[in-house]
C-alpha positions in Angstrom: 82.4 -14.5 46.9 80.1 -16.6 49.9 77.8 -19.0 48.1 74.7 -20.5 49.6 72.9 -23.7 48.6 69.1 -24.2 49.4 67.1 -26.9 48.5 63.0 -27.3 49.6 63.7 -28.7 53.2 65.5 -25.3 54.2 63.7 -23.4 52.3 60.2 -23.9 53.5 62.0 -23.6 57.5 62.6 -20.2 56.2 59.2 -20.0 55.0 57.8 -21.2 58.3 60.1 -19.3 60.5 58.7 -16.1 58.5 54.8 -17.0 59.0 55.9 -17.5 62.6 57.2 -13.9 63.0 60.5 -15.4 64.2 63.8 -13.1 63.8 66.3 -15.7 63.0 66.3 -19.2 62.0 69.2 -21.9 62.1 69.7 -23.7 58.4 72.7 -25.2 56.7 73.5 -24.0 53.5 76.4 -26.3 52.8 74.2 -29.4 52.0 74.2 -30.8 55.4 78.2 -30.0 56.4 77.7 -27.0 59.0 74.4 -25.0 60.4 74.4 -21.6 60.9 71.7 -18.7 62.8 70.7 -16.4 59.5 68.3 -13.4 59.7 64.9 -12.6 59.3 64.0 -9.2 58.1 60.8 -8.0 56.5 59.5 -11.2 55.4 63.0 -12.1 53.8 65.9 -14.5 54.6 68.9 -12.9 54.8 72.3 -14.7 54.3 74.3 -11.6 53.6 73.9 -8.1 52.5 74.1 -9.4 48.4 71.8 -12.5 49.3 68.3 -11.7 50.6 65.7 -14.1 49.6 61.8 -13.1 49.5 58.8 -15.4 50.1 58.3 -15.7 46.6 61.8 -16.9 45.8 61.8 -19.4 48.6 58.6 -20.7 47.9 59.9 -21.5 44.3 62.9 -23.2 45.9 60.5 -25.7 48.2 58.3 -26.6 45.3 61.2 -28.3 43.9 61.9 -31.6 45.8 65.1 -32.7 43.3 66.8 -29.5 42.9 69.4 -27.8 44.5 69.6 -23.9 44.0 72.9 -21.9 44.5 72.8 -18.8 45.8 75.6 -16.0 44.8 75.8 -12.3 44.4 72.0 -12.2 44.8 71.7 -14.5 41.3 69.6 -18.0 42.2 70.5 -21.0 40.3 69.6 -24.6 39.7 72.6 -27.1 40.3 72.3 -28.5 37.0 73.7 -28.7 33.3 71.5 -29.1 30.0 74.0 -28.7 27.5 74.3 -32.7 26.6 71.8 -34.4 28.5 70.7 -33.9 32.0 73.1 -33.4 34.6 72.0 -32.4 38.2 72.8 -32.5 41.8 69.7 -33.5 43.7 69.3 -32.9 47.5 69.6 -36.0 50.1 69.6 -35.8 53.9 74.1 -35.8 53.5 75.7 -35.2 50.4 74.0 -34.7 47.6 73.8 -37.3 44.6 74.6 -36.7 41.3 71.4 -37.4 38.5 72.3 -38.2 34.6 69.1 -38.2 32.8 66.9 -39.3 35.3 69.6 -42.1 36.6 70.6 -41.8 40.4 74.2 -42.7 39.7 75.2 -42.9 43.8 73.4 -45.7 46.1 70.8 -43.2 48.5 68.6 -45.5 49.6 68.8 -46.1 53.5 72.1 -44.4 53.3 73.8 -41.6 51.7 76.4 -41.0 48.3 79.0 -39.8 50.9 78.4 -42.6 53.5 78.0 -45.1 50.3 81.3 -44.1 48.8 83.3 -44.1 51.9 82.1 -48.0 52.3 83.0 -48.9 48.7 86.7 -47.1 49.3 87.1 -49.3 52.9 86.9 -52.5 51.0 89.7 -51.7 48.9 91.9 -49.0 50.6 94.6 -49.5 53.0 97.0 -46.5 54.6 99.5 -45.8 52.9 97.9 -47.1 49.7 98.3 -45.4 46.1 95.1 -45.8 44.6 93.5 -45.4 41.6 89.8 -44.0 41.1 88.2 -45.0 38.0 85.0 -43.0 37.2 85.3 -41.0 40.0 81.8 -38.8 39.8 81.6 -36.6 42.6 85.0 -38.1 43.9 83.6 -39.0 46.7 85.3 -42.5 46.8 88.4 -40.6 45.9 88.1 -38.1 49.1 87.2 -41.1 51.3 90.3 -42.9 50.2 92.6 -40.0 51.0 90.6 -39.2 54.4 91.5 -43.6 54.6 95.0 -42.7 54.4 96.2 -43.6 51.0 99.5 -42.1 50.0 98.3 -40.8 46.7 95.0 -40.7 45.1 94.4 -40.7 40.9 90.9 -39.8 40.1 89.7 -40.4 36.1 86.5 -38.6 35.1 85.4 -38.1 31.3 82.7 -36.1 31.8 83.1 -32.5 32.3 79.6 -32.1 32.7 80.3 -34.0 35.7 83.8 -32.1 36.7 81.5 -28.6 36.7 79.1 -29.4 38.9 82.1 -31.4 42.0 83.5 -27.7 41.2 80.5 -26.1 43.3 79.6 -29.2 45.2 80.7 -28.4 48.9 81.1 -32.0 49.2 83.4 -32.3 46.4 86.0 -29.6 47.7 88.5 -32.1 48.9 89.4 -33.3 45.9 91.6 -30.3 45.7 93.5 -31.7 48.1 97.1 -32.3 48.2 97.3 -36.4 47.7 94.9 -36.2 45.1 95.6 -35.9 41.3 92.3 -35.2 39.4 92.2 -36.7 35.1 90.0 -35.3 33.1 89.7 -38.3 30.4 88.5 -42.0 29.5 89.6 -44.1 32.2 89.2 -46.8 29.1 92.2 -45.2 27.6 94.2 -43.6 30.1 94.4 -46.4 32.4 96.6 -48.0 29.3 99.5 -44.9 29.6 99.8 -45.9 33.3 102.8 -48.2 34.6 102.2 -51.3 35.6 102.0 -53.0 39.3 102.0 -48.9 39.9 98.6 -49.1 42.2 97.9 -50.8 45.7 93.9 -50.3 45.5 91.3 -49.5 42.4 88.1 -48.4 42.8 85.6 -48.3 39.6 82.6 -47.0 39.4 81.0 -47.1 36.3 78.1 -46.1 34.6 76.0 -48.5 33.6 76.6 -51.0 31.0 74.4 -49.4 28.4 76.2 -46.1 28.6 79.3 -47.9 28.7 80.1 -51.8 28.5 83.9 -51.4 27.7 84.2 -50.5 31.4 82.5 -53.9 32.2 85.1 -56.2 29.6 87.8 -58.7 29.8 90.1 -56.2 28.4 89.9 -53.2 30.8 89.6 -55.8 33.7 93.1 -57.1 32.2 94.2 -53.6 32.5 92.9 -53.1 36.0 94.9 -56.5 36.6 97.5 -55.1 35.4 98.4 -51.6 36.8 97.9 -53.3 40.1 100.7 -54.3 42.5 100.9 -57.8 43.7 98.0 -58.8 46.2 96.2 -55.4 45.3 92.9 -55.0 45.7 89.9 -53.7 44.0 86.3 -52.6 44.9 83.8 -53.0 41.3 80.7 -51.1 42.1 78.2 -53.3 39.1 74.8 -51.2 40.0 71.9 -53.7 40.1 72.2 -57.0 38.9 70.0 -57.7 35.6 69.0 -61.1 34.2 71.2 -61.1 31.0 69.9 -64.6 30.2 67.9 -67.7 32.6 70.0 -68.8 35.6 72.9 -66.1 34.8 72.9 -62.4 36.2 74.8 -59.5 34.7 77.2 -59.7 38.2 78.0 -63.6 37.6 79.2 -62.0 34.2 81.6 -59.3 35.5 82.6 -61.7 38.3 83.8 -64.7 35.1 85.6 -62.0 33.4 87.2 -60.6 36.5 88.2 -64.3 36.9 89.7 -64.5 33.1 91.5 -61.3 33.8 93.1 -63.5 36.8 91.4 -61.8 40.5 91.0 -64.4 42.9 88.9 -63.8 45.8 86.4 -62.5 43.8 83.1 -61.6 46.7 79.6 -60.3 45.8 78.9 -57.1 48.3 75.1 -57.0 47.9 74.7 -53.9 50.3 77.4 -51.8 48.0 75.6 -53.7 44.4 79.0 -54.6 43.7 82.2 -56.9 44.2 85.7 -56.7 45.4 88.7 -58.9 44.1 92.3 -58.9 44.7 95.4 -59.7 42.3 97.7 -62.6 43.1 
């Protein structure tokens, strides 16, 4: 079964082509991974024999600038989950970002989510590493770590809604590659079951503090320290700094707790909204 992903920009491209009476239009229907030419017949965009979109359907997609629509077997549905909160994939100029109840879960300003996740991975991962990716989301950092030559990447994601969306996301499909192990559960709980000194690098990209404060705790940082091998590296996404009291920022609190947990060489990485650190 073929799947096609459309959003406001490529829907408008199709509408413009129909208006100009073109016989075809070149589009990306896999969210900017590739492009192909699609026919226009009787004022419809023809993706294949089972998927034809009328002007009315294309206009509906074009109006929703923050949505991605999945077209399969003649059905058109937004890539979202409203079962608990509101989870959706949002189009960018590159890979889609994850948004949960209105909060964007990726760095996207001046970049795209896959690129920023790749830069996070580069801060910690070296070829041959065994990597732990906590709170993996759409899996971009895990895929990047694997592409950097990691021998094995273990990813942990708690949200079933997020895992459902990433299963439909073309940019997340490499998570099924050999060498990547996907775990469903709490990073806070699962890390306690892992062997001491079993990873060379950890990428930690938790939800914001108000949703998962335990993932910013000294106890959790001690667990990360424990599972890292000597000289192992950590990249920890913290998000935008928030003032918690006069003269002290949220990130400064993270750094203090990392130091108490045993980390050194701790540095702020402002353009990635995080900190890097190392085990002695």
